[in-house]
N, CA and C atoms as an extended XYZ file, in Angstrom:
309
Properties=species:S:1:pos:R:3:atomname:S:1:resname:S:1:resid:I:1 pbc="F F F"
N       121.592       60.261       34.273 N   MET     1
C       121.851       61.679       34.468 CA  MET     1
C       122.290       61.969       35.904 C   MET     1
N       122.104       61.009       36.813 N   ASN     2
C       122.512       61.236       38.195 CA  ASN     2
C       124.004       61.518       38.320 C   ASN     2
N       124.778       61.040       37.380 N   PHE     3
C       126.220       61.286       37.451 CA  PHE     3
C       126.548       62.753       37.175 C   PHE     3
N       125.661       63.476       36.469 N   PHE     4
C       126.005       64.802       35.969 CA  PHE     4
C       125.175       65.945       36.533 C   PHE     4
N       124.055       65.665       37.184 N   THR     5
C       123.155       66.724       37.623 CA  THR     5
C       123.343       67.033       39.103 C   THR     5
N       123.984       68.146       39.422 N   PRO     6
C       124.146       68.511       40.820 CA  PRO     6
C       122.811       68.952       41.421 C   PRO     6
N       122.586       68.580       42.660 N   THR     7
C       121.380       68.985       43.363 CA  THR     7
C       121.745       69.515       44.739 C   THR     7
N       120.863       70.371       45.269 N   LYS     8
C       121.036       70.863       46.632 CA  LYS     8
C       120.108       70.061       47.526 C   LYS     8
N       120.555       69.743       48.724 N   LYS     9
C       119.740       69.010       49.692 CA  LYS     9
C       119.510       69.898       50.905 C   LYS     9
N       118.293       69.883       51.450 N   PRO    10
C       118.044       70.676       52.658 CA  PRO    10
C       118.804       70.100       53.851 C   PRO    10
N       119.424       70.988       54.619 N   ILE    11
C       120.189       70.528       55.784 CA  ILE    11
C       119.634       71.091       57.094 C   ILE    11
N       118.645       71.964       57.008 N   GLY    12
C       118.063       72.502       58.229 CA  GLY    12
C       117.246       73.744       57.951 C   GLY    12
N       116.960       74.449       59.033 N   TYR    13
C       116.171       75.673       58.945 CA  TYR    13
C       116.921       76.807       59.619 C   TYR    13
N       116.624       78.014       59.157 N   ALA    14
C       117.161       79.218       59.793 CA  ALA    14
C       116.022       80.220       59.878 C   ALA    14
N       116.168       81.184       60.756 N   GLU    15
C       115.149       82.224       60.884 CA  GLU    15
C       115.612       83.471       60.179 C   GLU    15
N       114.689       84.085       59.454 N   THR    16
C       115.000       85.350       58.793 CA  THR    16
C       114.896       86.477       59.822 C   THR    16
N       115.266       87.673       59.403 N   ALA    17
C       115.193       88.827       60.307 CA  ALA    17
C       113.756       89.090       60.740 C   ALA    17
N       112.793       88.722       59.890 N   GLY    18
C       111.387       88.927       60.215 CA  GLY    18
C       110.801       87.804       61.047 C   GLY    18
N       111.600       86.821       61.435 N   GLY    19
C       111.137       85.738       62.278 CA  GLY    19
C       110.547       84.549       61.529 C   GLY    19
N       110.588       84.583       60.215 N   ARG    20
C       110.059       83.455       59.443 CA  ARG    20
C       111.135       82.388       59.256 C   ARG    20
N       110.696       81.144       59.200 N   ARG    21
C       111.647       80.045       58.976 CA  ARG    21
C       111.912       79.894       57.490 C   ARG    21
N       113.151       79.607       57.168 N   ARG    22
C       113.486       79.307       55.783 CA  ARG    22
C       114.443       78.129       55.765 C   ARG    22
N       114.391       77.366       54.709 N   ARG    23
C       115.258       76.200       54.589 CA  ARG    23
C       116.678       76.618       54.253 C   ARG    23
N       117.620       75.846       54.769 N   VAL    24
C       119.031       76.044       54.470 CA  VAL    24
C       119.489       74.824       53.685 C   VAL    24
N       120.199       75.053       52.579 N   TYR    25
C       120.640       73.974       51.700 CA  TYR    25
C       122.156       73.857       51.702 C   TYR    25
N       122.644       72.651       51.410 N   ASP    26
C       124.084       72.453       51.284 CA  ASP    26
C       124.529       72.879       49.884 C   ASP    26
N       125.815       72.731       49.624 N   GLU    27
C       126.354       73.064       48.308 CA  GLU    27
C       125.900       72.012       47.295 C   GLU    27
N       125.604       72.398       46.050 N   PRO    28
C       125.167       71.425       45.046 CA  PRO    28
C       126.251       70.378       44.760 C   PRO    28
N       125.830       69.117       44.745 N   GLU    29
C       126.710       68.004       44.407 CA  GLU    29
C       125.907       66.991       43.608 C   GLU    29
N       126.595       66.221       42.777 N   THR    30
C       125.923       65.137       42.076 CA  THR    30
C       125.717       63.991       43.063 C   THR    30
N       124.735       63.134       42.802 N   PRO    31
C       124.558       61.975       43.677 CA  PRO    31
C       125.831       61.135       43.792 C   PRO    31
N       126.598       61.016       42.711 N   TRP    32
C       127.836       60.248       42.770 CA  TRP    32
C       128.844       60.894       43.720 C   TRP    32
N       128.941       62.215       43.718 N   GLN    33
C       129.842       62.900       44.640 CA  GLN    33
C       129.411       62.653       46.086 C   GLN    33
N       128.113       62.614       46.323 N   ARG    34
C       127.609       62.351       47.671 CA  ARG    34
C       127.951       60.929       48.126 C   ARG    34
N       127.834       59.971       47.212 N   VAL    35
C       128.173       58.578       47.556 CA  VAL    35
C       129.655       58.476       47.901 C   VAL    35
N       130.512       59.088       47.083 N   LYS    36
C       131.954       59.038       47.355 CA  LYS    36
C       132.281       59.643       48.717 C   LYS    36
N       131.646       60.756       49.033 N   ARG    37
C       131.911       61.452       50.290 CA  ARG    37
C       131.343       60.704       51.492 C   ARG    37
N       130.319       59.883       51.274 N   SER    38
C       129.630       59.217       52.382 CA  SER    38
C       130.454       58.125       53.049 C   SER    38
N       131.424       57.571       52.344 N   GLY    39
C       132.227       56.495       52.915 CA  GLY    39
C       131.625       55.116       52.704 C   GLY    39
N       130.551       55.027       51.932 N   ILE    40
C       129.959       53.729       51.609 CA  ILE    40
C       130.977       52.946       50.776 C   ILE    40
N       131.219       51.675       51.129 N   PRO    41
C       132.215       50.909       50.373 CA  PRO    41
C       131.711       50.574       48.963 C   PRO    41
N       132.304       51.224       47.959 N   VAL    42
C       131.987       50.965       46.549 CA  VAL    42
C       133.277       50.882       45.761 C   VAL    42
N       133.216       50.293       44.585 N   ASP    43
C       134.376       50.189       43.697 CA  ASP    43
C       134.519       51.503       42.929 C   ASP    43
N       135.179       52.470       43.555 N   ILE    44
C       135.275       53.829       43.007 CA  ILE    44
C       135.937       53.838       41.641 C   ILE    44
N       137.024       53.118       41.477 N   GLU    45
C       137.750       53.138       40.195 CA  GLU    45
C       136.870       52.619       39.062 C   GLU    45
N       136.159       51.538       39.300 N   ASN    46
C       135.287       50.963       38.280 CA  ASN    46
C       134.187       51.953       37.888 C   ASN    46
N       133.585       52.587       38.869 N   ILE    47
C       132.505       53.533       38.589 CA  ILE    47
C       133.049       54.783       37.913 C   ILE    47
N       134.210       55.261       38.335 N   GLU    48
C       134.821       56.436       37.697 CA  GLU    48
C       135.101       56.151       36.218 C   GLU    48
N       135.568       54.938       35.910 N   THR    49
C       135.818       54.557       34.520 CA  THR    49
C       134.516       54.563       33.735 C   THR    49
N       133.473       54.045       34.351 N   ARG    50
C       132.161       54.011       33.698 CA  ARG    50
C       131.641       55.425       33.438 C   ARG    50
N       131.791       56.301       34.418 N   ILE    51
C       131.332       57.681       34.264 CA  ILE    51
C       132.082       58.376       33.129 C   ILE    51
N       133.380       58.125       33.027 N   ALA    52
C       134.187       58.758       31.985 CA  ALA    52
C       133.704       58.354       30.585 C   ALA    52
N       133.100       57.175       30.459 N   GLY    53
C       132.621       56.707       29.165 CA  GLY    53
C       131.196       57.123       28.839 C   GLY    53
N       130.570       57.880       29.725 N   ILE    54
C       129.183       58.296       29.502 CA  ILE    54
C       129.155       59.699       28.907 C   ILE    54
N       128.380       59.856       27.850 N   ASN    55
C       128.218       61.158       27.216 CA  ASN    55
C       126.762       61.602       27.398 C   ASN    55
N       126.507       62.663       28.172 N   PRO    56
C       125.126       63.094       28.415 CA  PRO    56
C       124.373       63.435       27.124 C   PRO    56
N       125.066       63.987       26.150 N   GLY    57
C       124.420       64.309       24.871 CA  GLY    57
C       123.923       63.057       24.172 C   GLY    57
N       124.755       62.011       24.152 N   ASP    58
C       124.346       60.749       23.539 CA  ASP    58
C       123.168       60.137       24.284 C   ASP    58
N       123.200       60.206       25.615 N   LEU    59
C       122.085       59.683       26.406 CA  LEU    59
C       120.787       60.403       26.060 C   LEU    59
N       120.847       61.719       25.962 N   THR    60
C       119.656       62.500       25.641 CA  THR    60
C       119.131       62.142       24.260 C   THR    60
N       120.033       62.018       23.278 N   ARG    61
C       119.602       61.646       21.930 CA  ARG    61
C       118.979       60.255       21.909 C   ARG    61
N       119.568       59.314       22.638 N   ASP    62
C       119.009       57.957       22.703 CA  ASP    62
C       117.622       57.955       23.337 C   ASP    62
N       117.468       58.697       24.419 N   ILE    63
C       116.170       58.766       25.090 CA  ILE    63
C       115.127       59.376       24.163 C   ILE    63
N       115.485       60.454       23.478 N   THR    64
C       114.562       61.104       22.550 CA  THR    64
C       114.161       60.158       21.429 C   THR    64
N       115.117       59.425       20.899 N   SER    65
C       114.837       58.461       19.829 CA  SER    65
C       113.866       57.379       20.303 C   SER    65
N       114.090       56.857       21.481 N   ILE    66
C       113.206       55.821       22.027 CA  ILE    66
C       111.809       56.384       22.277 C   ILE    66
N       111.724       57.613       22.789 N   GLN    67
C       110.419       58.234       23.011 CA  GLN    67
C       109.667       58.403       21.690 C   GLN    67
N       110.368       58.792       20.630 N   GLN    68
C       109.729       58.950       19.334 CA  GLN    68
C       109.252       57.603       18.796 C   GLN    68
N       110.032       56.552       19.001 N   GLN    69
C       109.614       55.219       18.577 CA  GLN    69
C       108.347       54.797       19.320 C   GLN    69
N       108.306       55.044       20.630 N   LEU    70
C       107.119       54.698       21.416 CA  LEU    70
C       105.896       55.479       20.951 C   LEU    70
N       106.074       56.758       20.662 N   THR    71
C       104.976       57.580       20.168 CA  THR    71
C       104.467       57.028       18.838 C   THR    71
N       105.385       56.674       17.963 N   HIS    72
C       105.017       56.114       16.659 CA  HIS    72
C       104.267       54.793       16.832 C   HIS    72
N       104.748       53.940       17.722 N   LEU    73
C       104.097       52.651       17.953 CA  LEU    73
C       102.696       52.815       18.546 C   LEU    73
N       102.506       53.828       19.370 N   ALA    74
C       101.218       54.041       20.017 CA  ALA    74
C       100.224       54.776       19.127 C   ALA    74
N       100.703       55.414       18.064 N   ALA    75
C        99.835       56.248       17.236 CA  ALA    75
C        98.689       55.453       16.622 C   ALA    75
N        98.954       54.296       16.054 N   GLU    76
C        97.901       53.513       15.405 CA  GLU    76
C        96.863       53.029       16.416 C   GLU    76
N        97.317       52.592       17.568 N   LYS    77
C        96.384       52.141       18.604 CA  LYS    77
C        95.515       53.308       19.082 C   LYS    77
N        96.112       54.479       19.210 N   THR    78
C        95.362       55.656       19.630 CA  THR    78
C        94.298       56.008       18.592 C   THR    78
N        94.674       55.964       17.296 N   ARG    79
C        93.695       56.244       16.244 CA  ARG    79
C        92.540       55.247       16.301 C   ARG    79
N        92.863       53.975       16.480 N   ALA    80
C        91.823       52.942       16.542 CA  ALA    80
C        90.888       53.173       17.727 C   ALA    80
N        91.450       53.507       18.878 N   LEU    81
C        90.621       53.767       20.058 CA  LEU    81
C        89.718       54.974       19.870 C   LEU    81
N        90.251       56.032       19.271 N   THR    82
C        89.434       57.234       19.066 CA  THR    82
C        88.295       56.959       18.101 C   THR    82
N        88.520       56.100       17.110 N   GLN    83
C        87.459       55.779       16.164 CA  GLN    83
C        86.405       54.870       16.790 C   GLN    83
N        86.839       53.845       17.518 N   THR    84
C        85.859       52.920       18.106 CA  THR    84
C        85.063       53.570       19.230 C   THR    84
N        85.654       54.490       19.925 N   ARG    85
C        84.947       55.152       21.041 CA  ARG    85
C        84.358       56.497       20.648 C   ARG    85
N        84.531       56.849       19.394 N   ARG    86
C        84.015       58.107       18.849 CA  ARG    86
C        84.483       59.318       19.685 C   ARG    86
N        85.763       59.363       19.955 N   LEU    87
C        86.337       60.465       20.722 CA  LEU    87
C        86.697       61.610       19.790 C   LEU    87
N        86.486       62.837       20.241 N   ASP    88
C        86.847       64.020       19.468 CA  ASP    88
C        88.250       64.454       19.878 C   ASP    88
N        89.218       64.238       19.012 N   MET    89
C        90.617       64.552       19.312 CA  MET    89
C        91.049       65.899       18.749 C   MET    89
N        90.114       66.660       18.198 N   ALA    90
C        90.472       67.930       17.569 CA  ALA    90
C        91.177       68.871       18.537 C   ALA    90
N        90.741       68.891       19.781 N   SER    91
C        91.361       69.813       20.743 CA  SER    91
C        92.794       69.409       21.084 C   SER    91
N        93.145       68.161       20.840 N   LEU    92
C        94.502       67.689       21.138 CA  LEU    92
C        95.401       67.636       19.915 C   LEU    92
N        94.897       68.039       18.768 N   GLU    93
C        95.641       67.884       17.516 CA  GLU    93
C        97.002       68.592       17.541 C   GLU    93
N        97.067       69.799       18.092 N   LYS    94
C        98.344       70.523       18.148 CA  LYS    94
C        99.368       69.749       18.979 C   LYS    94
N        98.952       69.211       20.111 N   SER    95
C        99.866       68.441       20.968 CA  SER    95
C       100.320       67.174       20.269 C   SER    95
N        99.402       66.516       19.577 N   ILE    96
C        99.744       65.284       18.862 CA  ILE    96
C       100.759       65.585       17.762 C   ILE    96
N       100.541       66.656       17.017 N   GLN    97
C       101.471       67.026       15.947 CA  GLN    97
C       102.854       67.367       16.505 C   GLN    97
N       102.863       68.012       17.660 N   ARG    98
C       104.142       68.372       18.289 CA  ARG    98
C       104.951       67.138       18.649 C   ARG    98
N       104.265       66.063       19.033 N   LEU    99
C       104.945       64.841       19.440 CA  LEU    99
C       105.424       64.001       18.267 C   LEU    99
N       104.889       64.262       17.081 N   GLN   100
C       105.295       63.481       15.917 CA  GLN   100
C       106.726       63.857       15.529 C   GLN   100
N       107.538       62.850       15.196 N   PRO   101
C       108.917       63.164       14.784 CA  PRO   101
C       108.924       63.955       13.490 C   PRO   101
N       109.750       64.973       13.462 N   SER   102
C       109.861       65.779       12.243 CA  SER   102
C       110.857       65.129       11.295 C   SER   102
N       110.501       65.093       10.040 N   ASN   103
C       111.389       64.468        9.031 CA  ASN   103
C       112.179       65.487        8.296 C   ASN   103
């Protein structure tokens, strides 16, 4: 996501009319834009080609799918632990249900 998420970086402080200090930020840029502007020697064409082939929506869907798989894999172990340790999971039931993949 670093290729697509612009961020602001603090560049200094300024004083308000009331004498309080406040942070001053630069214009939002993606980390990749900052690297290009920095003059660090990198293979710009190769990275630009790679960025063009990345779809943030697909990345998000893949991450969500993997998270759901991990939750599913951990569910049985969690049930076993709660039974052996006699833990009361009733207060967490809503959160657990929310994490379960909907069919």
